[in-house]
BAFI-3210 file (N, C-alpha, C; in Angstrom, 3 decimals, decimal comma, padded with zeros to 6 digits):
// residues 216
n [1|2|3|4|5|6|7|8|9|10|11|12|13|14|15|16|17|18|19|20|21|22|23|24|25|26|27|28|29|30|31|32|33|34|35|36|37|38|39|40|41|42|43|44|45|46|47|48|49|50|51|52|53|54|55|56|57|58|59|60|61|62|63|64|65|66|67|68|69|70|71|72|73|74|75|76|77|78|79|80|81|82|83|84|85|86|87|88|89|90|91|92|93|94|95|96|97|98|99|100|101|102|103|104|105|106|107|108|109|110|111|112|113|114|115|116|117|118|119|120|121|122|123|124|125|126|127|128|129|130|131|132|133|134|135|136|137|138|139|140|141|142|143|144|145|146|147|148|149|150|151|152|153|154|155|156|157|158|159|160|161|162|163|164|165|166|167|168|169|170|171|172|173|174|175|176|177|178|179|180|181|182|183|184|185|186|187|188|189|190|191|192|193|194|195|196|197|198|199|200|201|202|203|204|205|206|207|208|209|210|211|212|213|214|215|216]
n.u [-058,714|-056,658|-056,437|-055,962|-055,979|-056,025|-055,913|-057,249|-056,974|-058,644|-056,954|-056,902|-055,038|-053,162|-051,442|-052,708|-055,080|-054,060|-052,979|-055,323|-056,407|-054,754|-054,902|-057,584|-058,710|-060,026|-058,577|-055,574|-053,657|-052,254|-052,484|-051,834|-053,778|-053,909|-056,076|-059,687|-060,661|-059,543|-057,808|-055,086|-052,591|-050,117|-047,568|-045,623|-044,818|-045,177|-043,938|-044,775|-047,382|-046,997|-044,610|-043,206|-040,762|-039,524|-039,871|-040,982|-041,114|-043,868|-046,200|-049,666|-052,681|-056,249|-056,847|-054,733|-055,410|-058,017|-057,736|-057,348|-060,022|-061,498|-063,855|-064,047|-062,881|-062,712|-062,554|-061,414|-061,627|-059,963|-060,212|-058,107|-057,336|-054,820|-053,090|-051,471|-048,691|-048,194|-049,018|-047,062|-044,914|-045,694|-045,622|-042,893|-041,847|-042,908|-041,596|-039,011|-039,191|-039,622|-037,212|-035,053|-032,962|-031,869|-033,732|-035,670|-037,915|-039,555|-039,801|-039,655|-040,916|-043,568|-044,036|-043,715|-045,418|-048,032|-047,307|-044,962|-045,212|-043,945|-040,676|-038,238|-036,093|-033,247|-033,936|-035,883|-039,088|-042,703|-046,142|-047,690|-046,079|-045,535|-048,107|-048,736|-046,725|-047,450|-049,904|-048,977|-047,415|-049,378|-050,191|-052,537|-053,196|-052,068|-049,583|-049,452|-047,328|-044,105|-043,982|-043,190|-044,079|-046,779|-049,678|-052,188|-054,898|-054,576|-053,905|-056,263|-058,043|-056,991|-057,490|-060,196|-062,032|-061,985|-063,205|-064,139|-065,202|-066,432|-066,467|-067,107|-064,732|-064,848|-063,306|-060,871|-059,379|-055,847|-052,847|-050,557|-051,188|-050,775|-047,997|-047,665|-048,805|-047,141|-045,404|-042,698|-039,526|-038,659|-035,978|-035,278|-037,077|-035,996|-033,351|-033,810|-035,241|-033,244|-031,509|-033,004|-033,431|-030,766|-030,039|-031,735|-030,908|-028,193|-028,453|-029,719|-027,692|-025,436|-026,216|-027,674|-027,443|-028,127|-029,576|-033,010|-034,182|-032,905|-034,001|-035,890]
n.v [001,164|-001,672|-004,476|-007,889|-010,787|-014,135|-016,795|-019,867|-022,278|-024,366|-026,082|-026,538|-028,164|-031,115|-032,104|-031,050|-032,546|-035,100|-034,654|-034,224|-036,773|-038,088|-036,550|-036,062|-033,594|-030,526|-028,215|-027,117|-025,206|-022,076|-018,550|-014,991|-012,054|-008,541|-006,902|-006,632|-007,085|-009,308|-009,885|-009,779|-011,832|-013,107|-015,557|-018,518|-020,361|-022,161|-020,453|-020,688|-022,318|-024,827|-025,698|-026,755|-026,472|-024,029|-021,985|-020,086|-017,059|-015,290|-013,428|-014,002|-014,487|-014,321|-015,833|-017,552|-019,504|-020,290|-021,530|-022,202|-024,177|-023,662|-021,756|-020,687|-020,886|-022,724|-021,237|-020,416|-017,919|-015,976|-013,249|-010,946|-008,368|-006,577|-004,472|-001,225|-001,491|-004,270|-004,566|-003,157|-004,847|-007,068|-005,974|-005,349|-007,915|-009,030|-007,424|-008,263|-010,966|-010,556|-009,465|-011,050|-013,136|-015,523|-017,182|-020,063|-022,458|-024,861|-027,817|-030,356|-030,179|-029,887|-032,401|-034,134|-033,370|-034,629|-037,074|-036,721|-034,263|-032,125|-031,005|-029,271|-026,915|-024,868|-021,523|-022,162|-022,356|-022,765|-022,587|-023,130|-022,723|-020,047|-018,805|-019,439|-018,031|-015,377|-015,272|-015,498|-013,159|-011,264|-010,834|-011,665|-014,339|-017,170|-019,431|-022,974|-024,530|-024,606|-022,521|-023,822|-026,345|-026,372|-027,657|-027,306|-027,998|-027,602|-024,905|-023,867|-024,564|-023,003|-020,464|-020,323|-018,706|-016,342|-016,467|-015,297|-015,637|-018,316|-020,086|-019,890|-018,345|-016,120|-016,323|-013,999|-012,022|-011,584|-009,646|-011,185|-013,780|-015,324|-015,594|-016,996|-019,446|-020,536|-023,112|-025,464|-026,861|-030,393|-030,716|-028,401|-028,745|-031,031|-030,162|-027,982|-029,257|-030,903|-028,916|-027,546|-029,661|-030,199|-027,814|-027,924|-030,315|-029,756|-027,657|-028,937|-030,641|-028,993|-026,716|-027,242|-026,463|-023,850|-021,024|-020,939|-018,433|-017,199|-018,090|-016,878]
n.w [030,754|031,022|028,857|028,081|025,977|026,243|024,103|023,194|020,643|018,376|016,398|012,859|011,712|010,638|012,630|014,849|014,873|015,408|017,955|019,420|019,440|021,250|023,605|024,128|024,273|023,159|022,262|020,746|020,415|021,485|021,930|022,107|022,189|021,990|021,874|021,722|019,189|018,102|015,896|015,439|016,533|018,813|019,299|020,127|017,491|014,336|011,436|008,902|007,205|005,942|006,920|009,584|010,896|010,733|013,071|015,928|017,872|016,723|014,655|014,183|012,260|011,628|009,278|009,249|010,982|010,175|007,452|003,872|002,842|005,075|006,877|009,359|012,793|015,808|018,990|022,316|024,618|027,022|029,168|030,622|032,943|033,507|035,904|035,490|035,997|035,731|033,114|031,757|032,272|030,765|028,168|027,976|028,095|025,709|023,824|024,296|023,512|020,802|019,956|020,789|019,356|020,083|021,110|020,529|018,972|020,962|020,047|021,156|023,632|022,855|021,740|023,887|025,913|026,477|027,756|029,353|030,460|029,207|028,055|029,224|027,666|027,374|026,686|024,775|023,516|023,487|022,346|024,602|026,929|026,513|026,652|029,298|030,629|030,016|031,374|034,005|034,210|034,183|036,747|037,786|037,606|039,306|038,793|039,156|038,648|036,937|033,990|031,633|032,020|031,867|030,589|028,006|028,905|031,683|031,819|030,795|032,881|034,992|034,041|033,884|035,491|034,103|031,680|028,524|025,965|024,001|021,067|017,512|015,470|012,863|009,632|008,411|005,981|005,571|004,986|004,929|004,225|001,796|001,765|004,151|003,482|001,588|-000,267|000,468|-000,500|-000,410|000,312|001,780|003,856|005,102|005,774|007,502|009,498|010,567|011,462|013,485|015,298|015,932|017,247|019,511|020,778|021,309|023,129|025,215|026,041|026,550|027,930|030,170|032,766|032,988|034,611|035,627|035,591|033,562|031,297|029,612]
ca.u [-058,478|-055,838|-057,033|-055,266|-056,840|-055,350|-056,828|-057,005|-057,440|-058,807|-056,248|-057,367|-053,897|-053,053|-050,847|-053,745|-055,984|-053,350|-052,893|-056,631|-056,594|-054,013|-055,252|-059,036|-058,961|-060,278|-057,725|-054,202|-052,759|-052,559|-051,910|-052,210|-054,208|-053,904|-057,323|-060,858|-060,987|-059,016|-057,331|-053,629|-052,210|-048,705|-047,354|-044,491|-045,467|-044,595|-044,103|-045,384|-048,319|-046,487|-043,204|-043,201|-039,435|-039,216|-040,841|-040,493|-042,059|-044,423|-047,563|-050,623|-053,918|-057,391|-056,797|-053,715|-056,132|-059,089|-057,048|-057,876|-061,482|-062,145|-064,464|-063,941|-062,109|-063,246|-061,615|-061,844|-060,921|-059,960|-059,904|-057,441|-057,202|-053,683|-052,874|-050,484|-047,353|-048,108|-049,127|-045,730|-044,103|-046,088|-045,112|-041,438|-041,620|-043,177|-040,501|-037,853|-039,428|-039,498|-035,848|-034,035|-032,823|-031,376|-034,871|-036,113|-039,151|-039,312|-040,565|-039,673|-041,945|-044,861|-044,159|-043,682|-046,342|-049,068|-046,789|-043,900|-045,487|-042,983|-039,241|-037,645|-034,819|-032,850|-034,350|-036,713|-040,440|-043,816|-047,335|-048,204|-045,244|-045,708|-049,392|-048,635|-045,882|-048,276|-050,862|-048,257|-047,004|-050,544|-050,403|-053,896|-053,211|-050,903|-049,322|-049,188|-046,117|-043,370|-044,757|-042,844|-044,737|-048,229|-050,407|-053,341|-056,035|-054,278|-054,032|-057,701|-058,651|-056,539|-058,066|-061,656|-062,829|-061,861|-063,733|-064,732|-065,964|-066,097|-067,291|-066,442|-064,157|-064,895|-062,085|-060,685|-058,181|-054,697|-051,863|-049,488|-051,711|-050,117|-046,644|-047,795|-049,212|-046,221|-044,817|-041,245|-038,957|-038,297|-034,608|-035,322|-037,783|-035,051|-032,224|-034,263|-035,570|-031,974|-030,963|-033,740|-033,117|-029,399|-030,050|-032,373|-030,064|-026,988|-028,822|-029,989|-026,429|-024,416|-026,721|-028,671|-027,272|-028,527|-030,591|-034,353|-034,494|-032,246|-034,593|-036,604]
ca.v [-000,126|-002,600|-005,776|-008,849|-011,932|-015,404|-017,485|-021,266|-022,487|-025,746|-025,990|-027,399|-028,867|-032,551|-032,318|-030,764|-033,700|-036,181|-034,293|-034,423|-038,201|-038,482|-035,785|-035,968|-032,196|-029,935|-027,102|-027,573|-024,069|-020,921|-017,295|-013,782|-010,871|-007,381|-006,141|-007,500|-007,375|-010,650|-009,953|-009,919|-012,693|-013,465|-016,839|-019,302|-021,279|-022,188|-019,202|-021,054|-023,420|-026,100|-025,856|-026,635|-026,340|-022,602|-021,643|-019,231|-015,992|-014,854|-012,901|-014,850|-013,791|-015,237|-016,782|-018,562|-020,560|-020,712|-021,467|-023,074|-024,268|-023,377|-020,429|-020,216|-021,751|-022,673|-020,664|-020,138|-016,675|-015,524|-011,819|-010,522|-006,907|-006,260|-003,065|-000,585|-002,037|-005,603|-004,416|-002,769|-006,070|-007,878|-005,334|-005,545|-009,318|-009,214|-006,784|-009,148|-012,117|-010,097|-009,053|-012,016|-014,145|-016,787|-018,001|-020,944|-023,193|-026,118|-028,896|-031,523|-029,976|-030,162|-033,835|-034,906|-032,844|-035,555|-038,158|-036,303|-032,884|-031,206|-031,237|-027,930|-026,681|-023,479|-020,536|-022,785|-022,175|-023,147|-021,774|-023,369|-022,022|-018,618|-018,373|-019,532|-016,914|-014,171|-015,340|-015,204|-011,756|-010,398|-010,600|-012,089|-015,797|-017,760|-020,753|-024,028|-025,228|-023,773|-022,293|-024,792|-027,612|-026,168|-028,131|-026,455|-028,208|-026,994|-023,462|-023,656|-024,620|-021,859|-019,231|-020,463|-017,584|-015,163|-016,807|-014,149|-016,095|-019,603|-020,283|-019,865|-017,073|-016,093|-016,029|-012,634|-012,010|-010,801|-009,377|-012,178|-015,137|-016,051|-015,928|-018,018|-020,716|-020,940|-024,446|-025,547|-028,056|-031,445|-030,516|-027,407|-029,380|-031,911|-029,428|-027,192|-030,206|-031,280|-027,749|-027,318|-030,749|-029,991|-026,730|-028,383|-031,321|-029,109|-026,887|-029,895|-031,221|-028,026|-025,585|-027,751|-025,844|-022,448|-020,684|-020,813|-017,016|-016,764|-018,852|-016,017]
ca.w [031,393|030,255|028,547|027,230|025,688|025,991|023,191|022,858|019,273|017,906|015,121|011,773|011,132|010,874|013,947|015,829|014,924|016,101|019,372|020,043|019,658|022,448|024,804|024,292|024,621|021,836|021,843|020,529|020,207|022,337|021,448|022,835|021,452|022,879|021,798|021,597|017,793|017,838|014,513|015,464|017,644|018,895|019,959|019,632|016,567|012,987|010,697|007,627|007,413|005,424|007,294|011,045|011,499|010,830|014,109|017,004|018,173|015,449|014,598|013,476|011,922|011,595|008,168|009,524|011,690|009,272|006,160|002,826|002,712|006,356|006,983|010,734|013,681|017,167|019,948|023,690|024,929|028,409|029,262|031,849|033,021|034,373|036,239|034,616|036,229|035,128|031,662|031,296|032,285|029,613|026,949|027,966|027,767|024,284|023,088|024,439|022,640|019,415|019,613|021,215|018,306|020,638|021,501|019,451|019,236|021,673|019,428|022,037|024,661|022,231|021,513|025,131|026,921|026,949|028,590|030,271|030,885|028,615|028,163|029,211|026,988|027,599|025,683|023,745|024,035|022,627|022,593|025,953|027,912|026,265|027,211|030,757|031,065|029,946|032,481|035,245|034,205|034,377|038,169|038,122|037,699|039,963|038,238|040,128|038,214|035,979|032,768|030,597|032,346|031,823|029,416|027,708|029,811|032,980|031,627|030,649|034,214|035,783|033,492|033,750|036,020|033,243|030,359|027,823|024,801|023,395|019,885|016,217|015,030|011,397|008,882|007,926|005,138|006,024|003,934|004,936|004,056|000,704|002,221|005,188|002,880|000,523|-000,106|000,586|-001,111|000,545|000,795|002,854|004,969|005,786|006,356|008,645|010,555|011,189|012,155|014,724|016,220|016,401|018,235|020,741|021,433|021,839|024,322|026,286|026,494|026,950|028,704|031,094|034,077|032,965|035,596|035,082|035,389|032,333|030,203|028,677]
c.u [-057,654|-056,586|-056,041|-056,173|-055,965|-056,334|-056,357|-057,677|-057,544|-058,242|-056,789|-056,243|-053,943|-052,462|-051,851|-054,709|-055,345|-053,278|-054,218|-056,929|-055,925|-054,540|-056,742|-059,456|-059,037|-059,255|-056,260|-053,210|-053,201|-051,847|-052,421|-052,689|-054,320|-055,143|-058,470|-061,306|-060,515|-058,627|-055,823|-053,263|-050,694|-048,581|-045,986|-045,083|-044,696|-044,863|-044,719|-046,242|-047,723|-045,110|-043,034|-041,843|-038,873|-040,239|-040,168|-041,544|-042,560|-045,807|-048,423|-051,922|-055,039|-057,303|-055,605|-054,353|-057,246|-058,571|-057,758|-059,386|-062,220|-062,641|-064,362|-063,108|-062,690|-062,171|-062,263|-060,991|-061,084|-059,486|-059,313|-057,241|-056,068|-053,667|-051,730|-049,095|-047,201|-048,254|-047,787|-044,797|-044,422|-045,531|-043,591|-041,089|-041,845|-042,082|-039,244|-037,995|-039,200|-038,044|-034,779|-033,953|-032,289|-032,519|-035,386|-037,382|-038,833|-040,235|-040,703|-040,716|-043,329|-045,085|-044,316|-044,701|-047,388|-048,556|-045,830|-044,108|-044,396|-041,545|-038,557|-036,289|-034,515|-033,219|-035,054|-038,136|-041,469|-045,046|-047,854|-047,402|-045,372|-047,003|-049,375|-047,799|-046,675|-049,272|-050,194|-047,871|-048,175|-050,756|-051,758|-053,961|-051,927|-050,715|-049,020|-047,948|-045,366|-044,110|-044,445|-043,459|-046,257|-048,807|-051,644|-054,551|-055,815|-054,403|-055,506|-058,371|-058,267|-057,206|-059,592|-062,469|-062,867|-062,356|-064,492|-065,640|-065,497|-067,040|-066,457|-065,976|-064,142|-063,529|-062,065|-059,364|-057,094|-053,695|-050,813|-049,923|-050,986|-048,707|-046,702|-048,079|-048,233|-045,652|-043,295|-040,763|-038,648|-036,891|-034,583|-036,030|-036,813|-033,940|-032,651|-034,719|-034,305|-031,385|-031,668|-033,451|-031,707|-029,313|-030,626|-031,492|-028,825|-027,306|-029,127|-028,689|-025,488|-024,917|-027,765|-028,593|-027,598|-029,612|-031,946|-034,683|-033,887|-032,921|-035,308|-035,681]
c.v [-001,023|-003,917|-006,615|-010,066|-013,145|-016,308|-018,923|-021,559|-023,980|-025,812|-026,992|-028,261|-030,364|-032,872|-032,045|-031,927|-034,868|-035,902|-034,522|-035,898|-038,653|-037,809|-035,784|-034,568|-031,410|-028,922|-027,535|-026,437|-022,936|-019,699|-016,151|-012,726|-009,715|-006,511|-007,072|-007,726|-008,768|-010,815|-010,162|-010,688|-012,860|-014,770|-017,375|-020,416|-021,323|-020,858|-019,425|-022,298|-024,774|-026,461|-025,677|-026,364|-024,921|-022,028|-020,819|-018,186|-015,386|-014,241|-013,847|-014,067|-014,811|-016,259|-017,729|-019,756|-021,145|-020,592|-022,354|-023,022|-023,856|-021,931|-019,846|-021,208|-021,622|-022,166|-020,562|-018,987|-016,335|-014,072|-011,518|-009,015|-006,543|-004,779|-002,516|-001,192|-003,406|-005,537|-003,999|-003,976|-006,942|-007,285|-005,462|-006,978|-009,578|-008,590|-007,642|-010,372|-011,751|-009,885|-010,102|-013,166|-015,476|-017,700|-018,786|-021,678|-024,532|-027,209|-030,084|-031,389|-030,284|-031,671|-034,619|-034,455|-033,859|-036,615|-037,684|-034,902|-031,918|-031,609|-029,876|-027,908|-025,196|-022,607|-021,174|-022,851|-022,668|-022,347|-021,933|-022,611|-020,510|-018,106|-018,418|-018,391|-015,605|-014,142|-014,985|-013,730|-010,803|-010,032|-011,046|-013,588|-016,272|-019,180|-021,743|-024,841|-024,306|-023,671|-023,319|-026,162|-027,519|-026,680|-027,264|-026,736|-027,589|-025,476|-023,074|-023,607|-023,410|-020,557|-019,232|-019,326|-016,367|-015,436|-015,619|-014,599|-017,489|-019,834|-020,185|-018,447|-017,051|-015,765|-014,570|-012,584|-011,130|-010,659|-010,476|-013,587|-015,920|-016,465|-017,056|-019,397|-021,221|-022,334|-024,373|-026,855|-029,106|-031,267|-029,514|-027,968|-030,226|-031,127|-028,606|-028,076|-030,615|-030,119|-027,518|-028,413|-030,625|-028,907|-027,201|-029,373|-030,679|-028,305|-027,806|-030,436|-030,199|-026,946|-026,016|-027,086|-024,356|-022,201|-020,529|-019,360|-016,471|-017,354|-017,981|-014,901]
c.w [030,471|030,054|027,754|027,079|025,377|025,261|022,973|021,525|018,977|016,485|014,108|011,192|011,418|012,230|015,057|015,984|015,660|017,598|020,084|020,293|020,949|023,705|025,123|024,741|023,317|021,346|021,795|020,291|021,120|021,791|022,317|021,854|022,432|022,733|021,434|020,164|017,382|016,369|014,418|016,726|017,640|019,670|019,557|018,783|015,257|012,292|009,320|007,842|007,041|005,957|008,805|011,664|011,449|011,792|015,194|017,316|016,865|015,632|013,767|013,276|011,729|010,475|008,254|010,237|010,827|007,845|005,139|002,725|003,983|006,410|008,390|011,537|015,082|018,122|021,327|024,191|026,405|028,452|030,634|031,799|033,981|034,749|035,387|034,766|035,572|033,609|031,066|031,270|031,084|028,323|026,853|027,569|026,278|023,426|023,148|023,537|021,176|019,014|019,913|020,216|018,826|021,071|020,297|019,883|019,883|021,125|020,371|023,141|024,101|022,098|022,811|026,171|027,378|027,921|029,674|030,819|030,432|028,838|028,081|028,510|027,113|026,401|024,483|024,288|023,026|023,023|024,016|027,001|027,751|026,890|028,732|031,321|031,059|031,106|033,801|035,328|034,431|035,842|038,658|038,375|038,370|039,441|039,354|039,776|037,262|034,645|031,686|030,851|032,244|030,505|029,204|028,604|031,188|032,905|031,506|032,026|035,060|035,336|033,478|034,376|035,095|031,822|029,762|026,683|024,428|022,228|018,626|015,880|013,506|010,790|008,448|007,167|005,736|004,888|003,840|004,606|002,963|001,093|003,248|004,587|001,820|000,792|000,005|-000,023|-000,043|001,113|001,942|004,086|005,789|006,468|007,570|009,800|011,306|011,981|013,485|015,742|016,774|017,458|019,565|021,494|022,034|023,089|025,498|026,879|027,114|027,886|029,728|032,461|034,088|034,010|034,908|034,757|034,108|031,096|029,186|028,253]
res [x|x|x|x|x|x|x|x|x|x|x|x|x|x|x|x|x|x|x|x|x|x|x|x|x|x|x|x|x|x|x|x|x|x|x|x|x|x|x|x|x|x|x|x|x|x|x|x|x|x|x|x|x|x|x|x|x|x|x|x|x|x|x|x|x|x|x|x|x|x|x|x|x|x|x|x|x|x|x|x|x|x|x|x|x|x|x|x|x|x|x|x|x|x|x|x|x|x|x|x|x|x|x|x|x|x|x|x|x|x|x|x|x|x|x|x|x|x|x|x|x|x|x|x|x|x|x|x|x|x|x|x|x|x|x|x|x|x|x|x|x|x|x|x|x|x|x|x|x|x|x|x|x|x|x|x|x|x|x|x|x|x|x|x|x|x|x|x|x|x|x|x|x|x|x|x|x|x|x|x|x|x|x|x|x|x|x|x|x|x|x|x|x|x|x|x|x|x|x|x|x|x|x|x|x|x|x|x|x|x|x|x|x|x|x|x]
***
């Protein structure tokens, strides 16, 4: 039987704490795991803890969520069981995300979701739109709006019949933890911030007429 697990995470980050103040909702990140061990996750997110502007499709591990002094992290897990055809679609989609270097992280959607319900940008995604896309590809969940407009509370409500677990996920060491936690210079922080913003703005201005079907 095929299984996938859409996971909502109560991030320990400063940005996560700020988001909770605005949304009054506990979970601020979403990821996908392909097995019930919940040790390897994929999402659209930052690739380094201290550096939010190097972001995109990436693998994450338990100690990326329960980092530093944290021993665990609160999660909410939904279990979906796609048939073989829909599972193949999900795997093709993940392979495309892994290989398509034109896809970038949609920082603006994350910032505007509480007030504007997201800001779609061509081939720019975030953890919410990614999780919603996976849910739609499963053939089990029918979205009520485009995936780039789905906020985490809405995704939570749509997936509620498939709740698998809610509670604390213990930390587990991974080989990539030291690399994930490495610091960056202020100069790189500034230059990469400008680069990502430049990419997003140029796509908003020059590629606004791209077809929605071409977005992934």
